[in-house]
Every structure is written in structure tokens, then in C-alpha cells.
ZAMARGU-4260 file (C-alpha; in steps of 0.2 Angstrom, whole numbers, plus 5000, padded with zeros to 4 digits):
<rodrens>
0) 5061/5013/4867 | 5071/4998/4864 | 5062/4981/4858 | 5067/4963/4857 | 5083/4960/4846
5) 5077/4954/4825 | 5089/4939/4829 | 5079/4931/4845 | 5061/4935/4836 | 5067/4928/4821
10) 5071/4913/4829 | 5054/4914/4839 | 5060/4914/4857 | 5049/4925/4869 | 5059/4938/4875
15) 5058/4934/4891 | 5056/4915/4899 | 5056/4908/4916 | 5058/4888/4917 | 5054/4879/4934
20) 5060/4894/4944 | 5062/4890/4963 | 5064/4896/4978 | 5064/4893/4997 | 5066/4901/5012
25) 5070/4890/5026 | 5055/4878/5026 | 5045/4890/5018 | 5042/4885/5000 | 5039/4903/4993
30) 5041/4898/4974 | 5038/4879/4966 | 5044/4876/4950 | 5037/4891/4941 | 5037/4892/4924
35) 5033/4910/4913 | 5034/4917/4895 | 5032/4937/4889 | 5032/4944/4875 | 5036/4961/4868
40) 5023/4972/4871 | 5012/4960/4882 | 5002/4965/4898 | 5003/4953/4910 | 4992/4950/4926
45) 4999/4942/4940 | 4984/4937/4955 | 4985/4927/4969 | 4983/4930/4989 | 4995/4939/5000
50) 5008/4924/5003 | 5004/4917/4984 | 5024/4919/4980 | 5021/4934/4969 | 5032/4944/4978
55) 5046/4933/4977 | 5046/4929/4962 | 5045/4946/4955 | 5060/4951/4964 | 5069/4938/4956
60) 5067/4943/4941 | 5072/4961/4947 | 5088/4954/4953 | 5083/4956/4972 | 5083/4938/4976
65) 5091/4923/4968 | 5083/4908/4964 | 5087/4890/4970 | 5084/4880/4956 | 5077/4885/4937
70) 5083/4894/4922 | 5078/4915/4917 | 5080/4917/4899 | 5080/4935/4890 | 5080/4932/4870
75) 5082/4916/4871 | 5097/4915/4880 | 5101/4909/4898 | 5103/4925/4911 | 5110/4925/4929
80) 5103/4944/4937 | 5112/4943/4952 | 5109/4962/4958 | 5097/4978/4953 | 5112/4985/4942
85) 5112/4969/4933 | 5092/4969/4931 | 5093/4987/4925 | 5107/4983/4913 | 5096/4970/4905
90) 5083/4981/4902 | 5070/4977/4918 | 5064/4988/4928 | 5052/4987/4944 | 5041/5001/4954
95) 5039/4990/4972 | 5023/4992/4983 | 5034/5000/4997 | 5045/5013/4987 | 5065/5014/4987
100) 5069/5030/4989 | 5077/5041/5002 | 5067/5053/5010 | 5081/5065/5015 | 5086/5067/4995
105) 5075/5079/4984 | 5063/5072/4970 | 5078/5075/4956 | 5093/5068/4968 | 5081/5052/4969
110) 5079/5052/4949 | 5097/5053/4948 | 5103/5040/4961 | 5114/5027/4951 | 5110/5035/4934
115) 5126/5040/4926 | 5117/5049/4913 | 5114/5063/4925 | 5133/5064/4932 | 5144/5059/4946
120) 5147/5072/4960 | 5139/5086/4952 | 5122/5082/4946 | 5117/5089/4928 | 5101/5094/4932
125) 5095/5105/4916 | 5097/5088/4905 | 5087/5077/4919 | 5072/5089/4921 | 5070/5090/4901
130) 5070/5071/4901 | 5057/5070/4918 | 5049/5084/4911 | 5044/5074/4894 | 5039/5059/4903
135) 5029/5068/4915 | 5022/5077/4902 | 5018/5062/4894 | 5010/5053/4909 | 4998/5068/4914
140) 5008/5070/4931 | 5013/5086/4940 | 5028/5086/4951 | 5041/5097/4958 | 5059/5091/4957
145) 5065/5101/4971 | 5054/5094/4983 | 5062/5082/4998 | 5051/5066/4996 | 5050/5064/5014
150) 5037/5079/5012 | 5027/5069/4998 | 5012/5062/5001 | 5013/5041/4997 | 5005/5045/4980
155) 5017/5054/4974 | 5031/5046/4979 | 5025/5032/4969 | 5023/5045/4956 | 5041/5048/4957
160) 5046/5029/4957 | 5034/5027/4941 | 5046/5043/4932 | 5063/5037/4938 | 5061/5018/4931
165) 5055/5027/4915 | 5067/5037/4910 | 5079/5023/4910 | 5067/5016/4897 | 5067/4999/4902
170) 5061/4984/4891 | 5052/4977/4906 | 5042/4986/4918 | 5036/4977/4934 | 5022/4987/4943
175) 5019/4981/4960 | 5001/4985/4967 | 5003/4999/4956 | 4984/5007/4959 | 4986/5004/4979
180) 4990/5022/4983 | 4979/5031/4967 | 4962/5038/4968 | 4949/5032/4956 | 4950/5046/4943
185) 4970/5042/4944 | 4967/5024/4937 | 4964/5028/4918 | 4979/5039/4919 | 4991/5025/4923
190) 4981/5016/4912 | 4984/5024/4896 | 5002/5025/4900 | 5004/5006/4900 | 4995/5004/4884
195) 5007/5018/4878 | 5020/5006/4884 | 5014/4992/4877 | 5011/4999/4860 | 5030/5003/4861
200) 5035/4988/4864 | 5038/4987/4884 | 5033/4971/4892 | 5022/4977/4907 | 5019/4964/4922
205) 5005/4971/4933 | 5003/4964/4951 | 4985/4967/4958 | 4974/4962/4971 | 4961/4974/4962
210) 4954/4963/4950 | 4948/4978/4939 | 4966/4984/4936 | 4968/4968/4928 | 4954/4966/4918
215) 4954/4986/4913 | 4975/4984/4908 | 4980/4965/4904 | 4977/4954/4889 | 4983/4938/4899
220) 4983/4934/4918 | 4992/4920/4928 | 4985/4916/4944 | 4997/4910/4960 | 4991/4901/4974
225) 5005/4893/4988 | 5020/4896/4976 | 5013/4889/4961 | 5006/4893/4944 | 4987/4884/4944
230) 4980/4895/4930 | 4981/4906/4915 | 4972/4911/4902 | 4967/4929/4891 | 4956/4942/4901
235) 4946/4945/4887 | 4928/4939/4894 | 4931/4936/4908 | 4921/4944/4926 | 4928/4950/4940
240) 4919/4933/4949 | 4928/4922/4939 | 4946/4931/4941 | 4942/4930/4961 | 4938/4912/4959
245) 4954/4906/4951 | 4963/4916/4965 | 4955/4909/4980 | 4945/4893/4973 | 4930/4898/4980
250) 4917/4912/4982 | 4924/4926/4996 | 4914/4927/5014 | 4903/4943/5014 | 4908/4958/5025
255) 4893/4956/5038 | 4889/4973/5047 | 4881/4968/5061 | 4869/4980/5070 | 4866/4998/5064
260) 4879/5011/5072 | 4875/5018/5088 | 4867/5034/5085 | 4868/5051/5096 | 4883/5043/5104
265) 4893/5053/5116 | 4908/5061/5106 | 4926/5055/5108 | 4933/5067/5098 | 4932/5085/5092
270) 4939/5094/5083 | 4937/5114/5080 | 4946/5125/5067 | 4962/5115/5065 | 4974/5122/5054
275) 4990/5114/5048 | 5003/5120/5035 | 5016/5108/5029 | 5036/5112/5030 | 5036/5122/5014
280) 5022/5135/5024 | 5008/5129/5011 | 4991/5124/5019 | 4988/5109/5020 | 4972/5108/5032
285) 4961/5123/5034 | 4949/5126/5050 | 4945/5106/5049 | 4927/5103/5059 | 4921/5089/5064
290) 4917/5075/5079 | 4920/5058/5081 | 4908/5048/5090 | 4908/5031/5099 | 4899/5016/5089
295) 4904/5022/5072 | 4914/5022/5057 | 4920/5040/5051 | 4925/5040/5032 | 4938/5052/5028
300) 4939/5052/5008 | 4949/5063/4996 | 4961/5063/4982 | 4979/5060/4988 | 4988/5075/4994
305) 4972/5086/4999 | 4979/5086/5017 | 4972/5070/5024 | 4988/5062/5028 | 4991/5079/5038
310) 4978/5080/5049 | 4979/5061/5053 | 4994/5064/5058 | 4988/5079/5069 | 4974/5068/5078
315) 4986/5054/5081 | 4999/5065/5089 | 5012/5063/5075 | 5013/5083/5071 | 5007/5097/5080
320) 4993/5108/5071 | 4996/5128/5068 | 4980/5132/5076 | 4963/5126/5080 | 4957/5116/5094
325) 4957/5097/5098 | 4947/5090/5112 | 4948/5070/5115 | 4935/5066/5127 | 4942/5051/5135
330) 4944/5047/5153 | 4959/5059/5159 | 4964/5068/5145 | 4968/5085/5146 | 4960/5097/5135
335) 4972/5102/5118 | 4985/5092/5107 | 4994/5077/5114 | 5008/5066/5110 | 5006/5050/5103
340) 5013/5041/5119 | 5000/5052/5128 | 4986/5047/5117 | 4991/5027/5115 | 4989/5029/5136
345) 4972/5035/5135 | 4965/5024/5122 | 4967/5030/5105 | 4978/5015/5092 | 4984/5020/5073
350) 4986/5008/5060 | 4996/5020/5049 | 4994/5022/5030 | 5013/5015/5025 | 5014/5002/5037
355) 5035/4999/5032 | 5038/5017/5037 | 5030/5018/5053 | 5021/5004/5059 | 5032/4989/5059
360) 5051/4982/5059 | 5053/4973/5046 | 5071/4966/5051 | 5064/4962/5069 | 5054/4947/5075
365) 5034/4946/5079 | 5038/4948/5097 | 5049/4964/5094 | 5034/4971/5083 | 5020/4968/5093
370) 5031/4976/5110 | 5031/4992/5099 | 5016/4998/5107 | 5014/4986/5124 | 5029/4987/5132
375) 5024/4996/5147 | 5005/4983/5149 | 5010/4973/5163 | 5004/4957/5154 | 5023/4960/5147
380) 5032/4970/5158 | 5033/4968/5175 | 5045/4981/5186 | 5055/4985/5171 | 5059/4966/5166
385) 5051/4958/5149 | 5040/4944/5153 | 5048/4933/5138 | 5034/4919/5140 | 5018/4929/5140
390) 5025/4939/5124 | 5028/4923/5116 | 5009/4917/5123 | 5003/4935/5116 | 5009/4933/5098
395) 5005/4916/5098 | 4985/4921/5103 | 4987/4935/5089 | 4992/4924/5075 | 4979/4914/5078
400) 4964/4924/5083 | 4969/4936/5067 | 4973/4920/5056 | 4990/4923/5051 | 5002/4913/5042
405) 5018/4914/5052 | 5032/4901/5058 | 5030/4906/5076 | 5030/4922/5088 | 5050/4925/5086
410) 5051/4923/5065 | 5054/4941/5056 | 5042/4950/5050 | 5052/4952/5035 | 5047/4935/5032
415) 5027/4937/5031 | 5017/4943/5016 | 5011/4959/5017 | 4992/4954/5021 | 5001/4945/5036
420) 5011/4959/5043 | 4995/4970/5041 | 4984/4957/5051 | 4998/4960/5065 | 4996/4979/5066
425) 4978/4974/5068 | 4982/4962/5084 | 4993/4974/5091 | 4984/4990/5090 | 4968/4980/5096
430) 4975/4973/5110 | 4971/4988/5123 | 4954/4988/5117 | 4955/5008/5112 | 4942/5019/5110
435) 4947/5028/5095 | 4952/5019/5081 | 4963/5029/5065 | 4966/5018/5051 | 4973/5027/5037
440) 4971/5013/5021 | 4969/4999/5031 | 4968/4988/5017 | 4979/4997/5004 | 4988/4980/4994
445) 4978/4967/5001 | 4970/4953/4993 | 4950/4951/4992 | 4951/4938/5009 | 4963/4950/5018
450) 4951/4966/5014 | 4939/4958/5020 | 4945/4951/5037 | 4953/4968/5040 | 4934/4977/5036
455) 4926/4964/5048 | 4936/4969/5060 | 4935/4988/5060 | 4917/4984/5060 | 4921/4975/5075
460) 4928/4988/5084 | 4915/4999/5080 | 4903/4988/5086 | 4912/4986/5103 | 4907/5004/5106
465) 4925/5013/5099 | 4925/5027/5087 | 4933/5022/5070 | 4940/5036/5060 | 4943/5029/5041
470) 4953/5036/5031 | 4952/5030/5013 | 4952/5034/4994 | 4942/5018/4988 | 4923/5024/4991
475) 4916/5008/4988 | 4923/5002/5002 | 4917/5016/5013 | 4902/5012/5007 | 4902/4998/5012
480) 4906/5000/5032 | 4905/5018/5036 | 4889/5025/5046 | 4895/5043/5041 | 4907/5051/5028
485) 4918/5067/5026 | 4929/5073/5011 | 4944/5084/5011 | 4947/5092/4995 | 4961/5107/4994
490) 4964/5106/5014 | 4945/5109/5017 | 4933/5097/5024 | 4915/5095/5018 | 4900/5084/5029
495) 4904/5075/5039 | 4885/5068/5031 | 4877/5053/5035 | 4878/5039/5020 | 4859/5038/5019
500) 4857/5057/5016 | 4872/5059/5000 | 4879/5046/4987 | 4892/5036/4981 | 4891/5048/4966
505) 4891/5066/4974 | 4905/5061/4988 | 4914/5057/4971 | 4911/5075/4965 | 4916/5082/4981
510) 4934/5076/4981 | 4938/5080/4963 | 4931/5098/4963 | 4939/5114/4965
</rodrens>
């Protein structure tokens, strides 16, 4: 593992330094005079709400963006990183929150991509397997190098990204929301990996909205707000409440549940013996049975890659089941499986677990994104003609009603922070007053304030009589807003059971038991 050059260390230079980094996007100031230093083997946490400028700053360090002004120094010498390739040559690697993998290639091909060590036209897979196998064993990861990436779960894709960058032995590793796709019992392994890398002299930057991630893995924390560094301090001795106040400047509003869920309400969806096989023939869902009722939030929990994603795809019409019966108790619904378009017309909405792949078009305007599931609504479409004024007004209302920070309805989705993108997904999906809401990891990667807002919106839909199926690996989140819970492990469902009839510890055991 490379460490800082002795000459630079002897001269007293920090390994990595930023001086007065600034970046604008039109009238929006993303970074405003950022100063930052990092020593070899230091683990630095970066905290801030969505839109604070964290991702812009990390993209500058990783060579994806060029700053408008300021300096970057590596080993005391000025560096200009005009591309990720140049950043990689300087020993900087980043694992992004939204992965940079090619779905049609295998895991091995993705790892080899752009790395001359593994050959050119003909891949040298034997040494790649040895190298990646050693890295994976050190991290306690299991990954099939021959599987196509588009057949992997989100959590498995993150492991591929981590293995890919660690195989290049970086001097600085940036982890953007690294635990967002991990189950609770997988987090200690990640933190052990971070500590091991730091002990070898690798500097690590951890960006996370989860305060416990920073407390458990970082030695120092930098807090950003509105593009500026507003605080920097050692983590030792800090409480979670103190760090939250550093981020938002005040205490967060609590999630207000309102009235209790309606009991014995009519069924909206009945699942009987549903079985799903993956493309490789393995069993993803094994005879699932449950009922989703009106006026409830039903939590679906499980360690990643245990069949939850496949079940959600079947329920939302994105995948056909291999067996079993689905009954949607919605006006005009025929019996049996229905595709996504038919389900939307009947009143089912879907918040996907990966909004960049299945929820938004980042290169298009907010108005175009709003139309993705609203094109056939008469308010926007009159006899095949788009009512642009009504569309602009509709998106303006969504921006106001969902507290979105955006330049206007025709701004590009890529200009918004992840939290504001997710708010607009919710605004679009809830626009037609749906009867069934399928929400998959709806708060993943969001800051505390936006997470609270999303939870409140899900409770609002429940109180309006919708049935909400909430897929989440975050048990405390499920305990905060769900009425019943069920667990999927190795493709089999356990539950549903009312939360007052079980415990968080018991459900955690169900998730990890085999």
C-alpha cells in the first residue's frame, strides 16, 4: 500500500489539501471558499444536508468536475485533476452513491475496465481473480465474478464498486454514503475495512447522512452548509444530537404519526404462493403469502439480496412471477398479474430503490420527469397535445408543496441534490392520489431533515387510506412508522405481524437467521 512520500512528510506538508475551492452552476453557488486538509491514514467524515455541496466537492477531488477557483495540493505540490483517470493516477479513488457500473458486463469485466493490469482485448482473468479474491477475503465479502452486474442487487453492486477501487490500492479513498445499501449487520465489516485501510496509511473520506457512521468510523468531522465549511472538530466525545445540531443549526422536527392505522380495513392486495426465479434459475421468492390492507404501512425487511427486490418488481408489474396468484382489489382490476402501466392506471404508485436507474431522467427537465407517469392525465394532455402551461404550474406546485430547492420547473434534474430529486419523485408518484404505494428504500442516502419529510409523506398517504408497502433494511425506520412488519430471508417470508406483537430484536434475528 502506497504511503505519503518521505520528502513531503519531512517538509511538514499534509498529504492532501484544498485551498479556497469554489464552484458555481449558473447562479447556484455549490462550493464557496472550501479549505480542507487530510493526513495519511486519517478517516475524515463529511456531514451536511442535501444540497450542502458535499457531492460537488468530492467530484472535484475525484476529477469529475473542475473548480472555478482555488488550489488543490498533493504532497505539498499543486495538482490539477482534469479527469478521473488523472485522479486515479494521483492515487485518488471514489465509490459513488450512484454506481458507475455497466450492467451488461460481468463483475470481472467491470473490475478490469480501464485497468491495464488485466490486459487489453483479452482479459487476464486468472491474476484478476487472485487479486480480487484476496481483497474480498480481507473484507469478508462474497461475490461471483461471472455474474452480470444488472442481475445483482444494489448492495452487491456496491461491493463490486468497492472491490474495483481497492484493487488499485488508492492513497485516498472517498466513500459516498457507503452504508446506504447495507444491512445493519454488514456495517461492522465496512468499518473494519476502513480501519484496516487507515492503519496502512490510506486516507479515507466518509460522506454519510447517518450520524452513527461518522461516530463509529471517523476521527474528525467537517460539516458543510450552503456550500461552506461551517464547523470542523474531532469526533471523539461528540454525541449524535450534537452532530445533528452542527448540521441543521437546530433540532429536527419529530415524525408525527397522527392517528393509529385503521384496523381490519379492506384488503388492497392479496399475494398467495408467489414464486419468483432469477435469470440464472435460482429461487428469489419462495411461495410468498401476505395481504396489504387499506390505511396501513406494512414494512418489508431483510438483508439485501434475499428476494425483496424481486418481490417488489413482481408487485409493481416490472417482472412476471413464476407461480402463485396476485389479486389487486382495485376498481376495475382483472385477476392475475398486471404490468406496470395497467397498475398505474388502477392506482398503484412505485418509489423505486434506485431512483437514478428507475425513477428519474437526470439529463432532462423537471417537467419532463413529472410527465413520466402523468402523460395521460387530462390536466397535462388534451387530445394528444401537451398543455405546457399546466405542466409548468403543476411542477411549480410540487416544488412548493414538497419543499424542493430548485431554480424552476424547467431546470435539469441533474442540477438538484439527491434529496430534492427524491422529493420530486414523491410529488410525481403521489399526484394521482394512489390507493397502493410501494416504497423501496425511500429514505436511502437522504439527510435527516429530508428523511423526516419522506416519512411524514408516507404517513400522510396511510392516513388518506392508501396501503403502503415499505421496503427497508433500516429497522429503526420501520419501527418508527410501520403498523405491521414482515421479513424475507433466503426467499421466504415470515409474518406479517403487528409491531406490538414482536420486538425489534426478534425481527433482527429473523433477518439474519437461516
